[in-house]
N, C-alpha and C positions, 0 to 999 in steps of 0.2 A: 360503518362510520365505528371509531373508536369510541366506547363509553368511557364517564368520567372517572370511574375507579383508574381504568386505565390508563388513560390521560394521566391523571396522578403518581401513579408507579412510575411511568413513564418518564415524567419530570425529575421527580427524585431519583432516578437511575441515571439522568445527563448529569444533576447537581454530584451525585459520588461520583461521575466519569469525569465532571470536571475537576473535582477537589482533589481527586489522584494524580489526574495528568500534570496539573499545576505542577504540584508537590516535584513531581519526577521529573520534570524539564525543569524546574527552575535547579533540583539538585544537581542531575548529572545529564540526560536526554537534549538540552538544548545544545551543547557543547558537541558531541555524539553529530547532531543532526548537521550544526554547522560546519565541520570538519569535513562529511563527507559525502554533502553538496553546495558544489561552487557556484557563483553566479554565471552568467553566460556569457560574459565577456568585461570590456573594461571601460572606463569612462574617465575623461581625460581629467584630470586635477588642479595642477601647476607644472609652469615652466621652472626649474632651477640650474644654477650652473653646472655644466659638467663635471664630474669626480675618476677620480683614475677606476677602474673598472667598470663603469657605467657601459652598456651595448650601446655603439656607436649607432646602431638603428633607431634608437629614439634621438637623437642630435635632432633638432628642432631648427633645417639649413636659414627660414627665414629672419627667425630672431638672432640665431649668431649672426648674420650677415651684420644686420642690424645695429648687435650691442658690441661686435669686435671679440667677442670672446663666445667658443662654444658653451649651446645652453640644449638641455635636454628635457620631452616633454616627460612630467609624470601623471602614472596613472593609480588608478584605484578599482578594486573588485566591482562590479558592476553584482551587487549582492542582491538583490530582490527578483523572487521567484514565482514560481506559480506552482503551486503543488496540489494537484491533481489525486483525488481516492474517489477510486471506482470500485465501487462492492456490490460485488453478486448477491443478489435476493430470492435466488432459487428455493424451493424448497427444501433443499437439503441443508441449506443453512442453517435451516431452525431448528437441525438437529443437534441434542446435548444430553449427555446421558454423566456430566459429573458437574466442574463446576460454573459451567457454562455453558449459552449454547455456543454453534461458528458464531450467528448473527451478533449476540452480544457480545462475541472475543472481536467481531470485527468493529462493532462500534467505539471499545476499548481501544483498540491499537491507533483507529482514527483518531480519538481524543490525544494521545502520543503527539501523533502526529504533526497532530492540525494545532497544538499550542504551541511543539515546537517551531513552526511555519510559522506561526506569530511573533513569537520571539527573537526572529532572525528577520523579522518584518516582511518575509516573504508573503502571498495573498495562498488561499484555498478554493479550492472548487471539492465539486462533488457532482458521482455519477450511479446512478443506482440502477443495476438493471439485472433483468430474469428471463424468461422467453422474450423480454422486448425491452428497452428502454424504459426506467419509470420516470425519472428524475433526473433534471438538471442544474446542479445550481451556480452559474459561473463562477471564475475565483474573485474573491474577496476578502476584505480584510477586513478584523476586527472578532472579538469574544462573542457578539449575540450571531455571527452569523456561523461562528463555529457548533455552538450549541443548537443550532437549528439544524444544522448538517450530523449533528450527533443524534436528537430529535426523529432526524425521518430517516436515520440508520435503524433504530428499533422500532420506530412505529409504521413505515410503510409496510401495506398487507403484501404479501409474497404472493405472486399467479401460480398457478396452478403448470406441468409445463416443464419441459429441458431449460437448463440455458442456453441463450444466443447470443455467443461470443461476437462474431458477426454482426451482428448488428450493434451491438455496442460500441463495437467497432466503428463501425462506418459514421456514428452518434459524435464520438470522439474524433476523427480525424477532422470530422468537418467543424465541430466546435470550436477545438482550440489548436487554434492556425500556428504559434509559437510555440518554439520547443518549450517544454515544459518537464516536471520533476510528474509522473505517474506512478501513483500505486495502485497494486491492482490485487484487490483483497478477495480468495474467493476459494473453494475445498475444490475445484477441478475435475470437479466429477461428472459423468453423462453427457461429455459434448468434446468435439473437436475442437483445440484454441491454438492450435498450432502456426495458422496461418495468422489469426488474430494479434497473437504475438509476435510474428515477422513483421507486422505491417506495425504497431507500436512502437518496436522496439526500434526500427528506423526513425521515426521522427523523433523520440521522446526518450526522457532519461529513464528507463522502466524500471521499477522494481515491484517482483512478483512475490503474494506472500500466500501461502498454501496453511490453511486451517483446518485441520482435522480434527476426527474426538476418537481415541483411546479406542475405541470397540472399532472400527474401521481398518483399524489396522490388526487387529488382536482378539476375535470371539472370546468371551471367557465361558466357562463351563456352570452351563445353568440349567441346565436339561433343553425341551423342544420349547424356540420358541418361534412366533410368528416374524420375519422381517417383511418390511412394507418400503418400498422402495418411495419414497412420499410427490418425486416427479411424476412418475406412471400411472400411480397405486397398485404396481404387478404386487402380490404378498408369495409367499412359500414359506412353509413349517420348515425351520433346519431343527437337526438335533445335536445342540452343541456339547455334548457330552461326547460325540463321537471324536475320537484326537483324529482321525483321518478327518474329518469334515472339518476342523479347526486350523488344522496343518494347507489345507487346502486353499483354506480363505486367506490364509495367511502370507502364500507362496502367491495368489496373485495380486493380493495387496501389495507385495514386494514390488510385483512386476511395474503394475501401475505407478508404483512412485517413482521406480529408474526410470520411465518411459518419461515424469514429467521430469525430470532431472535433464536428461538428456536432450530436451528440448528447451532449458533454458540455460543449458548451456551452450547449444547449438546455434542458439542467439546472443551469447554471450552477456546472460540477463541477470542482474543482481536480484537473489532470491532467497528466500529463508521458510523453512515449515514450523508450523504454531501448533502445539494439541492445546485445546480447551481445558485443561486441567492444569497445564503450567504458566506462569507469571509471561506474557508477553515483551514485558520490558525489558528482562533477559537476554530472550532471541534478539531482538532489536540494536539493542546495545551491542552485541557479537557482531552483527548482521553488519552495522555501519563503522566499527572500528574494522572490521575488515577492508571494507569500500573504502576508507580514508586511508588506511595504510598503504593500499594497490593504487591510488590516486597517486602518492607521495610519491610513489616507487617511478 
């Protein structure tokens, strides 16, 4: 059970994230979100008299026959969506060597997405998972619901064991029946996620956000260190002063990243990589702008 001091710190963090996210959303991010993620269909709005250039397929022949002049049906975009934020809370997400841990960064990203969705009239849902699904909050509206989502990302304990993407995918496919926006936040370490991505991308509008710590890509030269796998407990002493060791580590890391990128591209999944020492707003801003341009072309 989280003690009172930890609860107080978590709530203070949630409040800081709320203030920051609201400011960024108000200044820029809400527009990015709106232009990037369209509604799932069209709602009938009204009839109006046909004008030159209107599409013939929208002519309502019953109204036209009754009034003796062509009338068309006008539609408006069905704006409301459900945005589901799925967050990997396996032990490796607790690592952080710089500004934030990957879990803390996930909470910051979730706050930006959730408040953007709220300002566009969309519902927000949350799924937390690790070696098994941990928590599912169905899509709902309101600031209170969003703050609970952020709090759960920060406070839910991380169990031991590797992340289980298939189990999380099973829950999402069963619980989320309607096509939704699905933001998947993970470091994508230590698990085969290929089939899960393929399954989720077929039903939902999937956006994959890979979170990483800079040290996970390039080891600093700091002498002998003990590296511990947080999900298996495996330990190994590594001499980081050895340039061959650092070079080998960088090569393995690069190959792993290239494999992830290849998977995202194979299933046409919008994606971005976010380092824990950078401002996620800038990365998401770029991702949403690229997505909006592609949707318009």
